[in-house]
C-alpha positions in Angstrom: 94.2 97.4 17.2 90.9 96.3 18.8 91.1 95.1 22.4 89.4 91.7 22.7 90.7 90.4 26.0 88.3 89.5 28.9 87.6 92.3 31.4 89.7 90.7 34.1 92.7 90.7 31.8 92.1 94.2 30.6 91.8 95.5 34.2 95.1 93.7 35.0 96.7 95.4 32.1 95.4 98.8 33.4 96.7 98.0 36.9 100.2 97.0 35.6 100.4 99.8 33.0 99.3 102.6 35.4 101.6 101.2 38.1 104.5 101.1 35.7 103.8 104.7 34.5 103.8 106.0 38.1 107.0 104.0 38.8 108.6 105.8 35.9 107.4 109.2 37.0 108.3 108.9 40.7 111.5 106.8 40.2 112.9 109.2 37.6 112.1 112.1 39.9 114.0 110.5 42.8 116.9 109.7 40.5 117.0 113.3 39.1 117.2 114.8 42.6 120.2 112.6 43.4 122.0 113.6 40.2 121.4 117.3 40.0 120.7 120.3 42.1 119.3 122.2 39.2 115.4 122.1 39.2 115.3 122.6 35.4 117.5 119.6 34.9 115.5 117.6 37.3 112.3 118.4 35.4 113.9 117.6 32.1 115.0 114.2 33.3 111.6 113.5 34.8 109.7 114.5 31.6 112.0 112.6 29.2 111.7 109.4 31.3 107.9 109.8 31.3 107.7 110.3 27.6 109.8 107.3 26.8 108.2 105.1 29.4 104.7 106.1 28.4 105.4 105.4 24.7 106.7 101.9 25.5 103.7 101.1 27.8 101.2 102.2 25.1 102.8 100.0 22.5 102.9 97.0 24.8 99.5 97.2 26.4 97.2 98.9 23.9 96.2 95.6 22.3 95.1 94.3 25.6 93.3 97.1 27.4 93.6 100.2 25.2 96.2 101.5 27.6 94.1 104.2 29.1 96.0 104.4 32.4 93.7 107.3 33.3 90.1 107.4 34.6 89.5 110.6 32.7 90.3 108.8 29.4 88.0 105.9 30.4 85.2 108.3 31.2 85.8 110.0 27.8 85.5 106.6 26.1 82.2 105.9 27.9 80.8 109.4 27.2 81.6 109.4 23.4 80.4 105.8 22.9 77.3 105.7 25.1 74.8 106.6 22.4 75.8 104.1 19.8 76.5 101.3 22.3 80.1 101.4 21.3 81.5 102.7 24.6 82.4 100.8 27.8 79.5 100.3 30.2 79.6 101.7 33.7 80.8 98.5 35.4 83.8 98.5 33.0 84.5 102.1 33.8 84.5 101.3 37.5 86.7 98.2 37.0 89.2 100.3 35.0 89.2 103.2 37.5 89.8 100.8 40.5 92.7 99.1 38.6 94.2 102.4 37.5 94.1 103.9 41.0 95.4 100.9 42.9 98.1 100.5 40.2 99.2 104.1 40.7 99.5 103.7 44.4 101.5 100.5 44.0 103.7 102.1 41.4 104.6 104.9 43.8 105.4 102.4 46.5 107.6 100.4 44.1 109.6 103.4 43.1 110.1 104.4 46.7 111.3 100.8 47.5 113.8 100.8 44.7 115.5 103.9 46.1 115.4 102.9 49.7 112.6 105.3 50.7 109.7 104.4 53.0 107.1 102.6 51.1 104.5 105.1 52.1 105.4 108.6 53.1 102.7 111.2 52.4 104.0 114.0 50.2 104.7 117.4 51.6 104.8 119.0 48.2 102.0 121.5 48.4 100.4 122.2 45.0 97.6 124.5 46.1 97.1 127.5 43.8 94.5 128.6 41.2 97.1 128.8 38.5 98.0 125.2 39.0 94.3 124.1 38.8 94.0 126.1 35.6 97.1 124.2 34.3 95.3 120.9 35.1 92.2 122.0 33.2 94.3 122.9 30.2 96.4 119.7 30.3 93.4 117.4 30.7 91.4 119.2 28.1 94.2 119.0 25.6 94.8 115.3 26.3 91.1 114.4 25.8 90.9 116.5 22.7 94.0 114.7 21.3 92.8 111.2 22.2 89.2 111.6 20.9 90.4 113.7 17.9 92.8 111.0 16.7 89.9 108.6 16.7 87.7 111.0 14.8 90.2 111.5 12.0 91.3 107.9 11.8 94.8 108.4 13.2 94.6 106.1 16.2 97.9 104.4 15.2 99.7 107.6 15.9 98.7 107.4 19.6 101.9 106.1 21.1 104.0 109.0 19.7 101.3 111.7 19.8 100.1 111.0 23.4 103.6 110.6 24.8 104.7 113.8 23.0 101.8 115.8 24.3 102.5 114.7 27.9 106.1 115.6 27.5 105.3 119.0 26.2 102.7 119.7 28.8 105.3 119.1 31.5 106.8 122.3 30.4 103.9 124.5 29.1 101.5 124.0 32.0 102.0 125.5 35.4 101.1 122.2 37.1 103.5 120.1 35.1 100.5 118.2 33.7 99.3 115.5 36.0 96.1 115.3 33.9 95.1 112.0 35.5 93.1 111.4 38.7 94.6 108.0 39.4 98.2 109.2 39.0 97.4 112.2 41.2 96.3 109.9 44.0 99.3 107.6 43.6 101.7 110.5 43.7 100.4 111.6 47.1 101.9 108.4 48.6 105.5 109.5 48.0 107.3 112.5 49.5 109.6 112.9 46.5 110.2 115.3 43.6 107.0 114.0 41.8 104.8 114.0 44.9 101.7 116.0 45.7 100.4 116.7 49.2 97.2 114.9 50.0 95.5 118.2 50.7 96.2 119.2 47.1 94.7 116.1 45.5 91.0 116.9 45.5 91.4 120.3 43.8 93.6 118.7 41.2 91.1 116.0 40.5 88.3 118.5 40.3 90.3 120.6 37.8 91.0 117.4 35.8 87.3 116.6 35.6 86.5 120.1 34.5 89.3 119.7 31.8 87.6 116.4 30.7 84.3 118.3 30.1 86.1 121.1 28.3 88.0 118.6 26.1 84.8 116.7 25.2 83.2 120.1 24.3 86.1 121.0 22.1 85.8 117.6 20.3 82.2 118.4 19.5 83.0 121.9 18.3 85.9 120.8 16.1 84.9 117.4 14.9 81.1 117.2 15.4 79.4 114.1 16.6 80.1 110.6 15.3 77.5 108.8 13.2 75.2 106.6 15.4 76.5 103.1 15.9 80.0 103.9 14.8 82.6 102.5 17.2 85.5 104.8 17.9 88.9 103.5 19.1 89.9 105.6 22.0 93.6 106.4 22.7 94.7 106.7 26.1 96.9 107.9 28.7 98.6 108.9 31.1 97.4 105.9 27.4 96.4 104.4 23.6 93.8 102.8 21.7 90.8 100.8 22.8 87.5 100.4 21.2 85.3 101.4 23.8 83.6 98.0 24.0 85.4 94.8 23.7 84.2 91.2 24.3 80.9 90.4 25.7 
């Protein structure tokens, strides 16, 4: 479905959607810790909640904003649509990124509040290791390849299931548990919980995600070629679902 809402409404949807996504990730992590001492069970609970929550958010908000919930996805939409004028322009990219990042921070604070934790307590969960950065490159590249690839083959309507399924799988097959999202990474630094990431680990994760974005876009070109000039692609999003890169003017 094509997004036709004004930019303000789309940005609000990205704020709410990204915030809700981080609330699901952080809240389910806190709940899992209270219910089990087994780290595998905790990760299973966290990943299942994320899959279900993400799928619901995509279905609900894709018609409004495209449900990107992820600056990397928004950048992918801009990059793939820039030549034909079908992608978002840079002010739209900036508006989305600000909404996504502030929403992610708010979502972490909301989850902490629901479980009686301090609203802001910087995470002490250090995630500083080359293998974790490689995991983020792989997770983000796979996400971008999936999102743009679905648009190239005309399967955008599969996005809610496909994107949520990929994120759920990547929790388990990547060393980093697949953050794959700069905004969510920043938000998760604000909570010292199971899903948190130490502030000192944030910048390397985001750098790895941007490298993954470039790798994913390269794979799209290799596997699917370039779209015909002037052809608008609907971009699916996460950690979101589908959005034509340009909406109303």
